Kinemage of the C-alpha trace (Angstrom):
@kinemage 1
@onewidth
@group {chain A} dominant
@subgroup {mainchain}
@vectorlist {calphas} color= white
{ca met a 1} P -14.522 -28.125 -6.824
{ca glu a 2} L -14.479 -24.604 -8.225
{ca glu a 3} L -11.632 -22.099 -8.196
{ca gly a 4} L -12.252 -18.533 -7.101
{ca ile a 5} L -10.904 -15.554 -5.192
{ca ile a 6} L -11.932 -14.264 -1.757
{ca ile a 7} L -13.273 -10.741 -2.195
{ca lys a 8} L -14.472 -10.108 1.369
{ca gly a 9} L -14.364 -11.686 4.813
{ca ile a 10} L -16.722 -10.854 7.691
{ca gly a 11} L -17.233 -12.740 10.947
{ca gly a 12} L -15.996 -16.110 9.758
{ca phe a 13} L -17.778 -15.915 6.392
{ca tyr a 14} L -15.762 -15.536 3.193
{ca tyr a 15} L -17.286 -14.277 -0.028
{ca val a 16} L -15.697 -16.084 -2.954
{ca lys a 17} L -16.100 -14.941 -6.567
{ca val a 18} L -16.191 -17.776 -9.095
{ca asp a 19} L -16.662 -16.503 -12.658
{ca asp a 20} L -19.662 -14.159 -12.337
{ca lys a 21} L -21.102 -15.645 -9.126
{ca ile a 22} L -20.342 -14.942 -5.472
{ca tyr a 23} L -20.644 -17.688 -2.855
{ca glu a 24} L -20.828 -17.265 0.909
{ca cys a 25} L -18.322 -19.754 2.307
{ca arg a 26} L -16.909 -21.012 5.553
{ca ala a 27} L -13.400 -22.392 5.937
{ca arg a 28} L -12.898 -26.046 6.838
{ca gly a 29} L -11.736 -26.716 10.403
{ca val a 30} L -8.440 -28.043 9.085
{ca phe a 31} L -7.302 -24.461 8.432
{ca arg a 32} L -7.990 -23.485 12.040
{ca lys a 33} L -6.005 -26.492 13.261
{ca lys a 34} L -3.087 -25.422 11.079
{ca lys a 35} L -3.542 -21.811 12.270
{ca ile a 36} L -4.191 -20.632 8.716
{ca thr a 37} L -6.668 -17.788 8.286
{ca pro a 38} L -8.089 -17.240 4.787
{ca leu a 39} L -7.412 -13.710 3.562
{ca val a 40} L -9.028 -11.354 1.104
{ca gly a 41} L -7.148 -11.931 -2.159
{ca asp a 42} L -6.582 -15.636 -1.518
{ca lys a 43} L -7.103 -17.870 -4.529
{ca val a 44} L -9.083 -20.835 -3.239
{ca lys a 45} L -10.858 -24.022 -4.208
{ca ile a 46} L -14.372 -24.343 -2.836
{ca arg a 47} L -17.032 -27.032 -2.665
{ca ile a 48} L -20.413 -25.502 -3.471
{ca asn a 49} L -23.869 -26.315 -2.126
{ca glu a 50} L -26.015 -25.300 -5.123
{ca glu a 51} L -29.217 -25.288 -3.044
{ca asp a 52} L -28.331 -22.132 -1.148
{ca asn a 53} L -25.213 -20.888 -2.991
{ca ser a 54} L -23.073 -21.489 0.077
{ca gly a 55} L -19.788 -23.347 0.141
{ca tyr a 56} L -16.731 -24.512 2.012
{ca ile a 57} L -13.161 -23.462 1.338
{ca glu a 58} L -11.248 -26.696 0.796
{ca glu a 59} L -7.890 -25.402 -0.400
{ca ile a 60} L -5.915 -22.152 -0.314
{ca gln a 61} L -3.343 -21.742 -3.065
{ca lys a 62} L 0.168 -20.594 -2.204
{ca arg a 63} L 0.281 -16.837 -1.634
{ca lys a 64} L 2.602 -14.669 -3.721
{ca thr a 65} L 2.498 -11.881 -1.128
{ca glu a 66} L 0.878 -11.407 2.252
{ca leu a 67} L 0.277 -8.013 3.812
{ca ile a 68} L -0.186 -7.909 7.570
{ca arg a 69} L -1.993 -4.606 7.892
{ca pro a 70} L -4.323 -4.717 6.052
{ca pro a 71} L -4.467 -8.543 5.957
{ca val a 72} L -4.592 -9.119 2.190
{ca ala a 73} L -3.001 -11.819 0.021
{ca asn a 74} L -1.551 -11.739 -3.496
{ca val a 75} L -1.358 -7.966 -3.876
{ca asn a 76} L 1.298 -7.019 -6.456
{ca his a 77} L 0.866 -3.238 -6.643
{ca ala a 78} L 0.483 -0.414 -4.124
{ca val a 79} L -0.934 3.021 -4.874
{ca ile a 80} L 0.144 5.227 -1.996
{ca val a 81} L -2.112 8.275 -1.912
{ca phe a 82} L -1.271 11.561 -0.221
{ca ala a 83} L -3.047 14.884 -0.637
{ca val a 84} L -0.996 17.942 -1.541
{ca lys a 85} L -3.318 19.966 0.727
{ca lys a 86} L -6.089 19.275 3.252
{ca pro a 87} L -4.357 17.439 4.867
{ca asp a 88} L -0.812 18.626 4.121
{ca pro a 89} L 1.515 15.759 3.135
{ca asn a 90} L 3.541 14.169 5.916
{ca leu a 91} L 6.618 12.886 4.084
{ca trp a 92} L 7.845 10.908 7.103
{ca leu a 93} L 4.576 8.962 6.937
{ca leu a 94} L 4.881 8.622 3.153
{ca asp a 95} L 8.351 7.115 3.590
{ca arg a 96} L 6.877 4.726 6.147
{ca phe a 97} L 4.253 3.552 3.653
{ca leu a 98} L 6.960 3.177 1.018
{ca leu a 99} L 9.048 1.122 3.432
{ca leu a 100} L 6.143 -1.284 3.988
{ca ala a 101} L 5.461 -1.610 0.257
{ca glu a 102} L 9.149 -2.050 -0.628
{ca ser a 103} L 9.600 -4.729 2.038
{ca gln a 104} L 6.738 -6.670 0.402
{ca asp a 105} L 8.360 -6.289 -3.045
{ca leu a 106} L 5.314 -4.519 -4.490
{ca asp a 107} L 5.219 -2.410 -7.628
{ca ile a 108} L 4.601 1.132 -6.338
{ca thr a 109} L 2.813 4.230 -7.591
{ca ile a 110} L 2.854 7.410 -5.489
{ca cys a 111} L -0.314 9.414 -6.111
{ca phe a 112} L -0.414 13.057 -5.047
{ca asn a 113} L -4.127 13.918 -4.976
{ca lys a 114} L -6.128 17.177 -4.716
{ca ile a 115} L -3.666 18.850 -7.071
{ca asp a 116} L -6.383 21.436 -7.878
{ca leu a 117} L -5.950 22.955 -4.387
{ca val a 118} L -2.439 24.279 -5.051
{ca asp a 119} L -0.308 25.813 -7.751
{ca glu a 120} L 1.416 22.788 -9.279
{ca lys a 121} L 4.836 24.447 -9.129
{ca asp a 122} L 4.486 24.541 -5.325
{ca thr a 123} L 4.457 20.735 -5.282
{ca gln a 124} L 7.525 20.203 -7.452
{ca glu a 125} L 10.000 20.192 -4.572
{ca phe a 126} L 8.595 17.116 -2.841
{ca ile a 127} L 7.474 15.432 -6.077
{ca asn a 128} L 11.055 15.683 -7.360
{ca ile a 129} L 12.356 14.016 -4.173
{ca tyr a 130} L 10.450 10.856 -5.071
{ca lys a 131} L 11.040 11.065 -8.814
{ca lys a 132} L 14.765 11.228 -8.114
{ca ala a 133} L 14.412 8.178 -5.857
{ca gly a 134} L 12.983 6.268 -8.832
{ca tyr a 135} L 9.260 6.187 -8.087
{ca arg a 136} L 6.361 6.389 -10.518
{ca ile a 137} L 4.533 9.616 -9.636
{ca leu a 138} L 0.952 10.478 -10.505
{ca thr a 139} L -0.809 13.774 -9.755
{ca thr a 140} L -4.594 13.665 -9.646
{ca ser a 141} L -7.661 15.786 -9.056
{ca cys a 142} L -11.132 14.343 -8.664
{ca lys a 143} L -12.587 17.821 -9.282
{ca thr a 144} L -10.905 18.387 -12.655
{ca gly a 145} L -10.404 14.741 -13.659
{ca lys a 146} L -6.642 15.225 -13.999
{ca gly a 147} L -4.742 11.944 -13.899
{ca ile a 148} L -7.795 9.661 -13.610
{ca asp a 149} L -7.353 8.059 -17.058
{ca arg a 150} L -3.676 7.470 -16.305
{ca leu a 151} L -4.622 5.896 -12.965
{ca arg a 152} L -6.967 3.496 -14.786
{ca glu a 153} L -4.114 2.464 -17.092
{ca ile a 154} L -1.821 1.839 -14.123
{ca leu a 155} L -4.434 -0.278 -12.293
{ca lys a 156} L -5.245 -2.496 -15.282
{ca asp a 157} L -4.644 -6.224 -14.671
{ca lys a 158} L -3.000 -5.700 -11.272
{ca ile a 159} L -4.140 -6.540 -7.737
{ca thr a 160} L -3.706 -3.173 -6.092
{ca val a 161} L -3.821 -2.012 -2.509
{ca phe a 162} L -4.676 1.651 -1.958
{ca ala a 163} L -2.939 3.035 1.095
{ca gly a 164} L -2.482 6.393 2.719
{ca pro a 165} L -3.762 8.451 5.623
{ca ser a 166} L -7.469 9.148 5.972
{ca gly a 167} L -8.885 12.210 4.245
{ca val a 168} L -6.564 12.127 1.227
{ca gly a 169} L -9.267 10.943 -1.185
{ca lys a 170} L -8.628 7.226 -1.712
{ca ser a 171} L -12.314 6.283 -1.910
{ca thr a 172} L -13.138 9.311 -4.065
{ca leu a 173} L -10.336 8.396 -6.474
{ca leu a 174} L -11.676 4.860 -6.830
{ca asn a 175} L -15.196 6.179 -7.376
{ca asn a 176} L -13.787 8.325 -10.196
{ca val a 177} L -11.937 5.367 -11.703
{ca gln a 178} L -15.159 3.336 -11.696
{ca pro a 179} L -18.331 5.150 -10.544
{ca asn a 180} L -20.351 1.982 -9.865
{ca leu a 181} L -18.056 1.139 -6.936
{ca gln a 182} L -20.048 3.733 -4.924
{ca leu a 183} L -17.594 3.747 -2.053
{ca lys a 184} L -18.440 5.792 0.991
{ca thr a 185} L -16.308 8.910 1.202
{ca gly a 186} L -15.484 10.950 4.283
{ca glu a 187} L -14.992 14.622 4.833
{ca val a 188} L -11.932 16.162 6.396
{ca ser a 189} L -12.506 17.410 9.931
{ca gln a 190} L -12.314 21.213 9.881
{ca lys a 191} L -10.817 21.219 13.369
{ca thr a 192} L -7.904 18.871 12.726
{ca lys a 193} L -7.761 18.963 8.897
{ca arg a 194} L -7.513 15.167 9.094
{ca gly a 195} L -9.852 12.706 7.500
{ca arg a 196} L -12.429 10.531 9.156
{ca his a 197} L -12.049 6.824 8.447
{ca thr a 198} L -14.686 5.655 5.967
{ca thr a 199} L -13.475 2.172 5.023
{ca arg a 200} L -14.204 -0.426 7.686
{ca cys a 201} L -12.843 -3.693 6.307
{ca ala a 202} L -10.617 -4.790 3.465
{ca glu a 203} L -12.613 -5.684 0.377
{ca leu a 204} L -11.504 -6.715 -3.093
{ca leu a 205} L -13.223 -4.696 -5.820
{ca glu a 206} L -13.246 -5.861 -9.422
{ca leu a 207} L -12.452 -3.316 -12.117
{ca asn a 208} L -14.210 -3.320 -15.490
{ca ile a 209} L -10.864 -2.710 -17.198
{ca gly a 210} L -9.397 -5.849 -15.607
{ca gly a 211} L -7.733 -6.143 -12.242
{ca trp a 212} L -8.732 -5.716 -8.628
{ca val a 213} L -8.299 -3.060 -5.981
{ca val a 214} L -8.446 -3.259 -2.203
{ca asp a 215} L -9.921 -0.208 -0.554
{ca thr a 216} L -8.159 -0.287 2.805
{ca pro a 217} L -8.608 1.700 5.998
{ca gly a 218} L -6.567 4.882 6.189
{ca phe a 219} L -3.600 4.304 8.488
{ca ser a 220} L -2.135 6.669 11.036
{ca ser a 221} L 0.806 4.408 11.879
{ca leu a 222} L 2.491 1.340 10.464
{ca lys a 223} L 4.577 -1.136 12.424
{ca ile a 224} L 7.988 -1.769 10.901
{ca asp a 225} L 9.416 -3.921 13.691
{ca tyr a 226} L 9.550 -6.999 11.449
{ca ile a 227} L 12.339 -5.332 9.427
{ca glu a 228} L 15.931 -5.968 10.511
{ca asp a 229} L 17.950 -2.787 10.975
{ca asp a 230} L 20.683 -4.081 8.651
{ca glu a 231} L 18.048 -4.577 5.913
{ca leu a 232} L 16.532 -1.100 6.147
{ca gly a 233} L 18.764 0.405 3.451
{ca leu a 234} L 17.547 -2.192 0.945
{ca tyr a 235} L 14.096 -0.604 1.038
{ca phe a 236} L 15.266 2.942 0.297
{ca arg a 237} L 15.965 2.684 -3.427
{ca glu a 238} L 18.528 5.440 -3.733
{ca ile a 239} L 20.343 4.407 -0.538
{ca asn a 240} L 20.512 0.838 -1.800
{ca asp a 241} L 21.949 2.055 -5.134
{ca tyr a 242} L 24.773 4.049 -3.510
{ca ser a 243} L 25.524 1.513 -0.749
{ca val a 244} L 27.518 -0.698 -3.150
{ca asp a 245} L 30.264 1.951 -3.041
{ca cys a 246} L 30.473 2.109 0.766
{ca lys a 247} L 33.867 1.200 2.226
{ca phe a 248} L 32.452 -1.386 4.625
{ca thr a 249} L 30.084 -4.250 3.874
{ca gly a 250} L 27.057 -3.936 6.143
{ca cys a 251} L 27.450 -0.150 6.399
{ca arg a 252} L 24.398 1.349 8.165
{ca his a 253} L 25.122 4.787 6.602
{ca tyr a 254} L 25.177 6.452 9.997
{ca lys a 255} L 28.614 7.125 11.521
{ca glu a 256} L 30.738 4.745 9.466
{ca pro a 257} L 33.740 6.202 7.593
{ca gly a 258} L 33.882 5.872 3.816
{ca cys a 259} L 30.092 5.867 3.461
{ca ala a 260} L 29.044 6.544 -0.147
{ca val a 261} L 25.469 7.225 0.950
{ca lys a 262} L 26.450 10.080 3.293
{ca glu a 263} L 28.623 11.509 0.524
{ca ala a 264} L 25.659 11.336 -1.884
{ca val a 265} L 23.514 13.217 0.660
{ca glu a 266} L 26.186 15.936 0.955
{ca asn a 267} L 26.301 16.191 -2.852
{ca glu a 268} L 22.465 16.361 -2.971
{ca ala a 269} L 22.295 13.191 -5.065
{ca ile a 270} L 20.144 11.736 -2.277
{ca ser a 271} L 17.419 13.833 -0.648
{ca lys a 272} L 18.432 15.003 2.825
{ca leu a 273} L 14.833 14.616 3.965
{ca arg a 274} L 14.691 10.975 2.826
{ca tyr a 275} L 18.035 10.276 4.491
{ca glu a 276} L 16.856 11.858 7.757
{ca asn a 277} L 13.727 9.685 7.675
{ca tyr a 278} L 15.936 6.655 7.063
{ca leu a 279} L 17.937 7.546 10.200
{ca lys a 280} L 14.730 7.950 12.241
{ca phe a 281} L 13.562 4.497 11.167
{ca leu a 282} L 17.017 3.059 11.879
{ca asp a 283} L 16.940 4.517 15.393
{ca glu a 284} L 13.436 3.135 15.939
{ca leu a 285} L 14.479 -0.357 14.851
{ca lys a 286} L 17.574 -0.272 17.076
{ca lys a 287} L 15.454 0.748 20.079
{ca asn a 288} L 13.004 -2.072 19.321
{ca arg a 289} L 15.875 -4.582 19.356
{ca arg a 290} L 17.064 -3.242 22.711
{ca tyr a 291} L 13.793 -3.983 24.518
């Protein structure tokens, strides 16, 4: 048997890369019986039929991570892309993406794209919010080439998922990182200033510099109902840091007395906007539990 990685899955067929060859494979029935679905990113063992370069997946190695939406295995890095203009950044949605990535214990890079469309000083306010929270920030422009070399360095030797709303330039960024990817790019609707989805299915793309990227569909919403409301603060880095000084163990940082997080918000050590988004997510999770 040969070891490889699933780079694409369509209609029950899985395309497995072994060294420099790609084999069209089906999964053995045993996986269906066990209710296991092979995922893009899975490291697998396959039995190959050399006559037609087809194969069967015989074994799926233990996954290090498993994303639900998109369904991808073994990702260890997320690049969360938002445009600074066209469309304007929705920081509530950015915090939602961050929450998903943090809950999967991924290394995270926030990429603010289309930086050529604005005066860079106009972006400092929201960039500083996330720098202060402890995130790696990258500003990029596909028109000027700003930040593309740095993005390549960050992607090297990682398995990266690109995430963000449609129209922010994810596919264009990847085409700039490695032109032979030739990913389809979409324009932003003039009426809504929102992007049209261009990526139809998750696919693992190999980088010449080493590493893989998944070009995923642009999301408009992300379910967070798998997160327990008492765990939410763990996934906001700065809230988690200050929570150790709260008076009560299990403090939700809402109405409890002696809350170090609320004090940090009042002292502007924690962004008020981030805290307000935390409270919105907390309320959403509580309502989910009620029904």
